[in-house]
C-alpha positions as CSV (number, residue, x, y, z in Angstrom):
1,X,181.6,97.3,33.6
2,X,181.1,97.9,37.0
3,X,179.8,95.9,40.0
4,X,178.4,97.4,43.1
5,X,179.1,95.7,46.2
6,X,175.9,95.4,48.1
7,X,176.0,97.4,51.3
8,X,178.2,96.6,54.4
9,X,176.2,94.7,56.5
10,X,176.7,93.6,60.1
11,X,178.4,90.3,60.6
12,X,175.1,88.3,62.7
13,X,177.7,85.1,63.5
14,X,178.3,86.6,67.2
15,X,174.6,87.2,67.7
16,X,173.1,84.4,66.9
17,X,175.8,82.6,68.6
18,X,174.2,83.9,71.9
19,X,172.3,82.0,73.9
20,X,169.3,84.2,74.0
21,X,169.5,86.6,71.8
22,X,166.1,86.9,68.9
23,X,166.1,88.6,65.6
24,X,163.4,88.3,64.1
25,X,162.8,88.2,60.6
26,X,162.5,91.9,59.0
27,X,164.7,93.1,61.3
28,X,167.7,95.5,60.4
29,X,171.1,95.4,62.7
30,X,173.9,97.2,60.8
31,X,177.7,97.1,61.1
32,X,179.5,98.0,64.8
33,X,176.1,97.4,66.4
34,X,175.8,95.2,69.9
35,X,173.3,93.0,70.7
36,X,173.9,91.0,74.0
37,X,172.5,88.1,75.6
38,X,168.6,87.5,76.7
39,X,168.0,90.4,74.2
40,X,164.6,90.4,71.6
41,X,164.8,92.7,68.7
42,X,161.6,91.7,66.2
43,X,160.2,92.2,63.4
44,X,160.5,96.2,61.2
45,X,163.0,97.5,64.1
46,X,166.2,99.4,62.8
47,X,169.1,99.0,65.3
48,X,171.9,101.2,64.1
49,X,176.0,101.8,63.8
50,X,177.3,102.3,67.3
51,X,174.3,101.2,69.3
52,X,174.5,98.8,72.6
53,X,171.3,96.6,73.1
54,X,172.5,95.0,76.2
55,X,170.8,91.8,78.3
56,X,167.2,91.6,78.7
57,X,166.2,94.1,77.0
58,X,163.2,94.2,74.2
59,X,163.2,96.0,71.3
60,X,159.7,96.3,69.2
61,X,158.4,96.2,65.5
62,X,158.9,99.6,64.1
63,X,161.7,101.1,66.9
64,X,164.3,103.1,65.0
65,X,167.5,102.6,67.9
66,X,170.2,104.9,66.1
67,X,174.3,105.8,66.4
68,X,176.1,105.8,69.8
69,X,172.9,104.7,71.9
70,X,172.8,102.4,74.8
71,X,170.0,100.7,75.7
72,X,170.1,98.8,78.9
73,X,168.9,95.7,80.5
74,X,165.7,95.5,81.3
75,X,163.9,98.3,79.3
76,X,161.5,98.7,76.7
77,X,161.2,99.8,73.6
78,X,158.0,99.6,72.0
79,X,156.4,100.2,68.5
80,X,156.9,103.4,66.8
81,X,159.5,105.4,68.9
82,X,162.3,106.9,68.0
83,X,165.6,106.7,70.5
84,X,168.4,108.8,68.8
85,X,171.7,109.6,69.4
86,X,173.6,109.9,72.0
87,X,171.7,109.0,74.3
88,X,170.9,106.3,77.0
89,X,168.0,104.4,78.2
90,X,168.4,102.9,81.2
91,X,167.3,99.5,83.2
92,X,163.7,98.6,84.0
93,X,162.6,102.1,81.4
94,X,159.5,101.5,79.4
95,X,159.7,103.9,76.8
96,X,156.2,103.3,74.4
97,X,154.9,103.6,71.2
98,X,155.4,106.8,69.0
99,X,157.8,108.5,71.4
100,X,160.9,110.1,70.7
101,X,163.9,110.2,73.0
102,X,166.3,112.5,71.0
103,X,170.5,113.4,71.2
104,X,172.0,113.5,74.4
105,X,169.2,112.4,76.9
106,X,169.2,110.5,79.7
107,X,166.3,108.0,80.6
108,X,167.0,106.0,84.0
109,X,165.7,103.1,86.0
110,X,161.7,102.5,86.6
111,X,160.8,105.2,84.2
112,X,157.9,105.6,81.6
113,X,158.4,107.6,78.8
114,X,154.4,107.3,76.9
115,X,152.9,107.3,73.6
116,X,153.3,110.9,71.7
117,X,155.6,112.3,74.8
118,X,158.6,114.5,72.8
119,X,162.1,113.8,75.1
120,X,164.7,116.6,74.0
121,X,168.3,117.1,73.9
122,X,170.3,117.4,77.7
123,X,166.8,115.8,79.5
124,X,167.2,114.1,82.7
125,X,164.6,112.1,83.2
126,X,165.2,110.1,86.4
127,X,163.4,107.0,88.5
128,X,159.9,106.5,89.0
129,X,159.2,109.4,86.7
130,X,156.0,109.4,84.5
131,X,156.2,112.0,81.5
132,X,152.4,110.8,79.4
133,X,151.3,111.2,76.6
134,X,151.4,114.9,74.1
135,X,154.2,116.1,76.6
136,X,157.2,117.7,75.3
137,X,160.0,118.3,77.7
138,X,163.3,120.1,76.3
139,X,166.5,120.7,76.4
140,X,168.6,120.8,79.7
141,X,165.5,119.7,81.7
142,X,166.0,117.2,84.7
143,X,162.5,115.5,85.6
144,X,163.1,113.5,88.9
145,X,161.8,110.6,90.8
146,X,158.2,110.2,91.5
147,X,157.4,113.2,89.1
148,X,154.2,113.0,86.9
149,X,154.2,115.0,83.8
150,X,150.7,114.8,82.5
151,X,149.3,115.3,78.9
152,X,149.4,118.8,76.2
153,X,152.4,119.6,79.8
154,X,155.9,121.9,78.1
155,X,158.4,121.9,80.5
156,X,161.1,124.3,79.0
157,X,164.9,124.1,78.8
158,X,166.6,124.5,82.6
159,X,163.7,123.4,84.6
160,X,164.6,121.5,87.2
161,X,161.0,119.2,88.2
162,X,161.7,117.4,91.8
163,X,160.4,114.6,93.1
164,X,156.5,114.6,94.1
165,X,155.2,117.1,91.8
166,X,152.5,117.0,89.7
167,X,152.6,118.6,86.4
168,X,149.2,118.5,84.9
169,X,147.0,119.0,81.7
170,X,147.9,122.4,79.5
171,X,150.4,123.3,82.5
172,X,153.2,125.6,81.3
173,X,156.8,125.1,83.2
174,X,159.4,127.3,81.9
175,X,162.8,128.8,83.3
176,X,162.3,132.4,85.0
177,X,163.5,134.8,82.6
């Protein structure tokens, strides 16, 4: 009779020995993850292989942060968010409830990406930008400093939305053919 081995689990000894790292009951942190000083990863969160969650980050309930993601200092990733493979979410960013940030996206310092937003492959959302409820920002888009992209807006491939622009409810920004 063969006995089956339980799935590989991360060796959390190095994490618990770091001052200021809080992993609450119900958190799953898998092998190959780096969680550093001052980080809080809370109940119901999944942080998977190859992820780096660094100093001062808060990753909260129901969040999935997947393979190859970097979530850096001072970031808040909250309830029900999915941050997927190859994403970089950097210092001072807030990514909130129900947001999907997908492969190859960079969301940088001072950005707020809110409830129900989809930010997809290859997008750059930079400093001081607000991307709000129900917005879709798609592949290859650059949304830059001081921009507000609001409810029901679609910003599509190859578009540049620059500093100080407001893209409002039910707008459609598309690449000119």
